[in-house]
C-alpha positions as a printed NumPy array, in Angstrom:
array([[ 79.98 ,  35.665,  74.832],
       [ 82.987,  37.742,  73.824],
       [ 86.37 ,  37.53 ,  75.506],
       [ 85.902,  40.927,  77.123],
       [ 82.599,  39.963,  78.687],
       [ 84.071,  36.687,  79.93 ],
       [ 87.001,  38.511,  81.523],
       [ 84.692,  41.043,  83.169],
       [ 82.433,  38.37 ,  84.62 ],
       [ 85.467,  36.668,  86.143],
       [ 86.859,  39.914,  87.601],
       [ 83.598,  41.26 ,  89.032],
       [ 83.624,  38.974,  92.087],
       [ 87.128,  40.299,  92.873],
       [ 85.733,  43.816,  93.079],
       [ 83.086,  42.787,  95.583],
       [ 83.197,  43.43 ,  99.34 ],
       [ 86.811,  42.376,  99.782],
       [ 87.873,  45.838, 100.96 ],
       [ 86.753,  48.196, 103.704],
       [ 84.59 ,  50.845, 102.038],
       [ 85.486,  53.364, 104.766],
       [ 89.229,  53.13 , 104.059],
       [ 89.285,  53.35 , 100.265],
       [ 91.68 ,  56.019,  99.001],
       [ 92.455,  57.212,  95.469],
       [ 95.96 ,  55.776,  95.747],
       [ 98.929,  56.45 ,  93.534],
       [ 96.921,  56.582,  90.313],
       [ 94.592,  59.236,  91.732],
       [ 97.55 ,  61.309,  92.885],
       [ 99.254,  61.037,  89.492],
       [ 96.095,  62.094,  87.647],
       [ 95.604,  65.043,  90.017],
       [ 99.272,  66.051,  89.683],
       [ 99.07 ,  65.859,  85.878],
       [ 95.975,  68.068,  85.89 ],
       [ 97.671,  70.552,  88.218],
       [100.763,  70.734,  85.985],
       [ 98.538,  71.185,  82.923],
       [ 96.609,  74.043,  84.541],
       [ 99.868,  75.668,  85.648],
       [101.248,  75.45 ,  82.088],
       [ 98.05 ,  76.923,  80.635],
       [ 98.109,  79.806,  83.122],
       [101.751,  80.523,  82.323],
       [101.001,  80.505,  78.597],
       [ 97.972,  82.759,  79.093],
       [100.037,  85.273,  81.08 ],
       [102.674,  85.302,  78.359],
       [100.047,  85.898,  75.655],
       [ 98.237,  88.563,  77.667],
       [101.549,  90.39 ,  78.106],
       [101.855,  90.7  ,  74.336],
       [ 98.404,  92.249,  73.897],
       [ 98.303,  96.   ,  73.367],
       [ 95.312,  97.549,  75.095],
       [ 95.707, 100.992,  73.55 ],
       [ 92.684, 101.742,  71.414],
       [ 92.946, 103.514,  68.105],
       [ 91.492, 107.033,  68.126],
       [ 87.843, 107.209,  67.146],
       [ 87.618, 108.7  ,  63.624],
       [ 84.211, 110.267,  64.387],
       [ 85.648, 112.161,  67.368],
       [ 88.356, 113.773,  65.251],
       [ 85.869, 114.965,  62.615],
       [ 84.95 , 118.642,  62.688],
       [ 81.828, 119.443,  64.739],
       [ 78.647, 120.41 ,  62.926],
       [ 77.933, 124.08 ,  62.171],
       [ 75.268, 124.401,  64.892],
       [ 77.708, 123.153,  67.578],
       [ 76.169, 119.702,  68.046],
       [ 78.026, 116.517,  67.383],
       [ 76.882, 114.038,  64.793],
       [ 75.714, 110.689,  66.184]])
């Protein structure tokens, strides 16, 4: 049996029914993980807005539209 397995078998009884299952909360660690995720999402949104502000949405003119129309008055496909 490895040291990890031995440690887990000793700690498993501690995680048994020693707490009230109706009053379990995420605690400080859960709050810190949630806060870190929120800050990460905020930073990504800020970066995305900055990058989207640099994008030029003006399209180049279509070269086929500027070509002269055909002799019979119809446009080429």
